[in-house]
N, C-alpha and C positions, 0 to 999 in steps of 0.2 A: 423194968425197960433198960436193955444193954446201953452202956456209954458209949458212944462215936468217938473215935480218936481224933484228937485235934489235928486241923490241916497242919502239915509241915510249913514252916516259914522258912524261905530262902533267905539267906543274908545278901544285902544288896553288896554289888562288886565295889571294892573300893577304886575310886576315881583317881587317875593320875593326870599330870601336866602333859598335854601333847603340844609341843611347840612347833611352829612353822619355820623351816630352814632359811627361808628368804625374808620373812617379816618378823615381827615381833608378836604377831597373834598367838594366843594360846586358848586352847580349849581343855576342859576336864572330860576324859573319858575312861573307860576301863583300860587296864593295861594290855588285857587279851580281848580286844575289840574285835568286832566282825569286820570283815574286810570291805564290806559296804556301808560302814558306819561313816557317816557324813562328817562326823566331829574329829575323824582321823585325818581329813582332808582340808586344807585351806583354800575355800572357795573363792575368795577375791584374788587370791594370786593365781589359782586356776584359770580363772576368767580371764586374767592379764596375759598369762603366758599361752594360754590354748590348750594346755596340757594339765592334768591332774597332778597338784602338788601335796604330797603326803607329809602329814606332821611326824614329828618323830616323839616318841614316849621317853622323856627324860631320864626316868628311873630305869627303864629297860636299856637304854642306850648305855648309861652309866655302869649297869651290871655287865652288859657284853663287853664293855671296854675293860673292866676289872677282870673278866674272865680270860679275856685275850691276854691280858698282861701275865696272869698266873701261868696260862699254858705256855707263852715265851719263856718264863722263868723256869718252868719244868723241863723244858726241852733244853735250856743252857745247862742246867743241872745234869741232866742225863747224859748230854755231850760231855760235860768235865768230868763225870764219874767214868763213862767209857774211856775218855782219854788217860785219866789215871790208873786205868785198868792195864795199859800197855807198859805201864812202868814197873819194874820189878826190881827191889833193893835199889832204887834211884837210877835205874838204866832204862832207857826208853828204847824199847825192842822194835816197836813200829817204825820209828826213825831209823833204826839200824837196819831193818828189812829194806826199807826204802832206798837206802844207800848201797845195799848190797845188789839189789836189782837193777840199780843204775850204773853200777861199776863196769868198767869197758871189759874185764875179764868174764863177767856173768853174761854180758851182751854177746861176746865171742861165743860161748859155750851154749847159749840159749838156741834151742831149736824151734821155739814158738816166740819169736823176736817181737811179735805184735801185740802180745799179752801184756795187759797192764800189771801193776805190782800185786801179788797175791794177797788176799785178805789175811790178817793175822787174829787167830783165836787163842787165847791164853788161859789156861785153866789152872786155879790153884787148889792143890790137894793137901790133906793133912799128913800125908806119908807116901812113899814111893809106891809105884805099882808096877806089875810084871808086864800089863798089856802093852804099854808104850810110853815113851817121853817125849815123842814128837810124832807128827804124821803129817804127810802130805797129801790133801784132799784134792785130787784132780777135778772131780766133776763140779766141786764147788768153787775151785780155784782159790783154795786158803790152806794156810799152814796152821797147825795146831801144837801148841807147846804145853807141857805139862810141868808146873813146878811145885815143890814142897820144901818145908823148912831143912835146911841143911844142904840143900843143893847150891852151888855156886852160879854166879854170873857167868863165869866163863864156861862151865859146863852147858849152860842153856845157849849161849853164844854157838858153841860147837854143834848142838843139836840143831839150831837155827840154820847154821851154814849146810849142815847135812840135808835138812829138808829143802832147802833152795837147791841143792844139786838135783833133788829128785824133780823139782818143779821145772828145772831146765830142760828136762827130758829124759834124764838117765834114772829110769825107774826101777831097775834091778840092782841088787848087790853084788856086782860082778867086778872084773878086773876095771872096766871103763869107769865104775863109780868110784873105786879107790883113786885112779888117776886123776878124775875131774875134781874129786874132793881136795887132793893134795895140791893140784894146780891152782885152785881158787884160795885155799889157804895161804899159799905162798904170795900170790898176786895181791890179796886184799890185806892180809894180816902180816905179810913178812916171816911166815913160819914154814920152815922146811919140813914137812910132814912125812915126805917120801924116804928120806935117808933111814936106812935100817929097815925098811919094809921089802919083803920078798917081791920083786917086780914082776917075776912072771904070774903069781898068783893074784897080783893087785890085792893085797890085804887090806880092806878098807877099815877093818877093825884097827889094825895097827895105826893107820892114818888117823883115824878118829882119836885114839887114846893119846897120840901125840899132840894133835890138835888141841883137844881139851887141856892137857897139861900145859903147853906152852902159851895158851891164852890166858890162863890165870896167873902167868909169870909177867907175860910181855903186854898184855892190852890193859889199859888203865880201868881201874875198877872191877876188873874181870875176877878178882880174889875175894869180892866180897860174897858173904853167906846170905842165902835167903832165909829169913825168919818169919815170913808171913805165912798165917795159917787160914785165912779166909779162904771160902771155896767159891768167891765170885769169880766170874769169867768176863773177859773183854773181847769184843769183836763180833 
């Protein structure tokens, strides 16, 4: 005669304390009790108030409170990590971008005066790239900068101002770009980047090279060399 399998025995659910928020009444019930389980409601308080008073599972409430604290701490760490991502070689480029965008000379040159400060995205590479060292992304309204070990803060500052010129509305590298870049360099950093540049051609490359070289000499901390090799990004 074949043996019949023994019936499965279900483990009884562990009962937790369910406390009433208005009185000291406590009932024992499963943590995941059914919604219509009368043990999860304080009937005397419900009768007094005229509305159902639901008890609170103390264990579940403590767990939710702990998870909320962990989520808040994670969000705080993520915010600090993102904030630190804008600091390259001890220089805060997000703060510098905000200062540039609020500068009267930039406000005068801006064709989109109502736009907020562009977002900043900094990518850290291990070596220089031929593709770009900075980019003005109009559709996303953000400026992208690329850093690598050996690049100076002044060089990155010059690239930041270069992209700001693009964001104010001068999109093409023509004579207007060179003149606007030189105007902002003199108004913001006190650098005459136009002298010695062929005015008719508006050689923006000459203006850029003068700006980068003078920034490392005249701007505090711009001569610092970037030695970070991490590929993390901010923004």
